N, C-alpha and C positions, 0 to 999 in steps of 0.2 A: 408487490408496488417497490419501484425505485425511481429516487427523484435526484435532480439535479439542477436545483436552484436553492434560492434566499429565499425563506420561508419570509411573507410579510411580517415586519414587525408591529404591526398595530390587530393583527388578528392570531398571529401565532407568534406572542413574544417567546415565552418559552423554547420551543422549538427555534425561532430563529436565535435566540443566542446560544442556544446547544450546537446551529451548522457553523455560525461567525466562530466558535470556541474551539471546535474539533474538525472538521469536514471542509475546511478553507485550504486548497494548496499555495505553498510558494510564499511569499510570490516568487518569480522566478523570470526568466527572459529577460527581458530588456531593463524590466524593474530591480531583477537583482542577480545579475551574469554570474556570481561567484557562490550560488545555488549548491547545494549538493547532486539535484537532479540536472544538473547543465553538464551533457555531454558530448563529446564528438567536435568537428571545426565545420562548420559554423556550429557555436555552440548553441546546443536544442533540448526542451526539455522533455527528458529519456520519456514521462508519462505523457507528451503532447498536451501541457499547459502554456499558454489557455485557447483552450474547446475553441470550436466558432457556437455563435449563436445559433438553435435550429428550431423554429417552426411547430417540428414532430417527431415523433423520436423515430429515429428510421433504423433499417439493417446493413451496416455496409457488408461488402463483397468474401470477406474474412468472416462473415458470422457474427462479427460485433457491433452492438449497438451503438448509433450516435443517438445519446437522450436531448430530450428536449431542453433547451436552455433558452427560455426567452430574453430579450430584450427590454425587460418590464423596468428598466430604472433604478430598481433597490441597488444601493451600493454600499458597500460595510468599506471600515478602515480595518486591516489588515498588517500589524509589524511597519507602520507607517506609510502603510501604499492603497491607494481605492480601487478595492474588488467587486466585481459583478459577479453572474452566475457562471459563467468563463471557467472560472475558477474552482467552481463547488467538485465537490467529490462527487459520486453517486451514494447512496445512503438509502434507507429504508425508514421513513418515520417512525414507525412504532420500535422499531427496535435501539432507533436512536433516544428515544424519550426513556427508555427503561433501563439501558444501559449507559447514558449519556459518556461515550467515551467515541473516538474516530474506529471509523471500519467503513471499508469501501465494499461495498453491496454493489455484485451486476449481475445483469439475467446470462444466465449460459447456454447458448442455442446449438451449440454444436458439440458432436464426438467428444472434442479435443476436451472438450468440461472434464466428458467423465473418464478421459482417460488420465487428466492430471489429477480430480479427487482419489480415484483408484490407488495411481502413483505414490501420492501423501498420505494416504492413511497407510499403504503396507512398504514403507520406504525403511521401514526397521529404526532401531533404537541408534541412537548417537553412537560412535565407534573412535576412539582413539590406539595410537600405536606408543609403548609403552618401553623404554629401555630401563635396566635395571644393573647397575654395576660394582661391582662389590669395591670401597675403598681402599687406596693404596695399589691394588692387584693392576698387572700389565693388561692393557683391555683386547683381550682375544678379536678376533675377527670373523663373526660368525654371523650373517647375518639372520641365517635361521632359526640359531637360538636365543641369538639376542634381543631380538625382539618378540614382541607377544602382544595379539592381536587382544584387546581387553574393552568389554563395556565402560564407558565412560556415564557414570550418574550424577548429572551435578542436584546440589539443592533441593530447587524448585521440585525437580521429575523426584528425588529419593521420598518426599510427602506422601 
């Protein structure tokens, strides 16, 4: 199950607190035009926030879902701005309660999602180009011998 709404603070106080803390986008757009997600001319949110209110979840032509976002009157103050359901990033309530962190959960309905997952899993390790020169030696410009492909293992991946 994927939700894109502010939970009722009286019925679900813990869930409401987590959604407000981790799952609110922005603010951006007319509320904050200098937000990093604002791109292009005219400036628009690259993630298309704020979304429109919807009475039901529907599927777009490109297989993405437009999640139900009712105008139920629940509003919250985030970074000095009043936000509603249009600003909620989709989430799974059970996962959100377990991990208590930002996690954008989307329903995948297209073959593109399988292709993306396959590409992501099998993309290989991080690579870095390294150049090693001796101190004081006149550099020899031989690009084949000079550069070496090497595997870069960052500290978190080394553990």
